[in-house]
C-alpha positions in Angstrom: 6.5 -14.4 -1.3 8.9 -17.4 0.4 7.1 -18.4 3.2 9.2 -17.0 6.0 9.7 -13.9 4.7 7.6 -10.9 6.8 6.5 -8.2 3.8 7.7 -5.0 4.4 7.9 -1.4 3.5 11.0 0.4 3.0 11.8 3.9 2.5 14.5 4.4 0.0 17.6 6.0 -0.4 18.6 6.7 -5.1 23.3 7.4 -4.9 24.7 8.5 -7.5 24.1 5.4 -9.7 20.5 5.2 -9.1 20.6 2.1 -7.2 17.9 2.5 -4.0 19.6 1.9 -1.3 17.6 1.8 1.9 17.5 3.6 4.7 14.5 2.7 6.7 11.3 -0.1 6.8 8.9 -0.3 8.9 8.0 -3.8 10.5 4.1 -3.1 11.4 4.1 0.6 12.5 7.4 0.0 14.1 10.3 2.5 12.1 14.0 0.7 11.9 17.0 3.3 10.5 19.4 1.5 9.2 22.6 2.6 10.1 25.4 -0.3 7.8 25.0 -1.6 5.3 27.0 -4.5 5.5 26.8 -6.5 2.4 24.3 -6.3 -0.6 23.5 -8.8 -3.2 21.9 -9.6 -6.6 20.7 -12.5 -8.0 18.6 -12.2 -11.2 15.3 -11.4 -10.1 15.8 -10.4 -5.9 18.2 -7.7 -4.5 19.4 -8.0 -1.3 20.7 -5.4 1.7 22.2 -7.5 4.6 21.8 -4.3 7.3 22.7 -2.8 10.9 19.0 -1.2 11.9 19.3 1.7 15.2 17.9 -1.1 17.2 21.2 -3.4 16.7 19.8 -5.9 15.3 20.9 -7.4 11.5 18.8 -7.7 9.2 18.8 -8.8 5.4 15.8 -7.7 3.5 15.2 -8.7 -0.2 14.0 -6.3 -2.8 11.5 -8.4 -5.6 12.1 -6.4 -8.8 9.5 -7.6 -10.9 7.2 -7.4 -8.5 8.6 -4.0 -6.8 8.0 -5.8 -3.5 10.5 -5.8 -0.7 10.6 -8.8 1.6 12.3 -9.1 5.8 14.2 -12.7 5.8 16.8 -12.6 8.2 16.5 -10.6 11.4 18.9 -11.6 14.0 19.1 -9.8 17.4 21.5 -7.4 18.3 23.4 -8.4 21.5 
């Protein structure tokens, strides 16, 4: 895990191509529902999702494909 990343628990939905997309994630006991996937991209070892939560904040979630671990790498407070 990179030093600035926060490990989180993520619930996903598999789409028609069996790609898992975050639907809700947990920061400790606090649940955040995903209301919009703004962007997504791949790197050789990770999948990234830029999402808007039901708290109006923007997050970047990173899925470590080999380790099957999720991390939050960006948080921007909603207005």
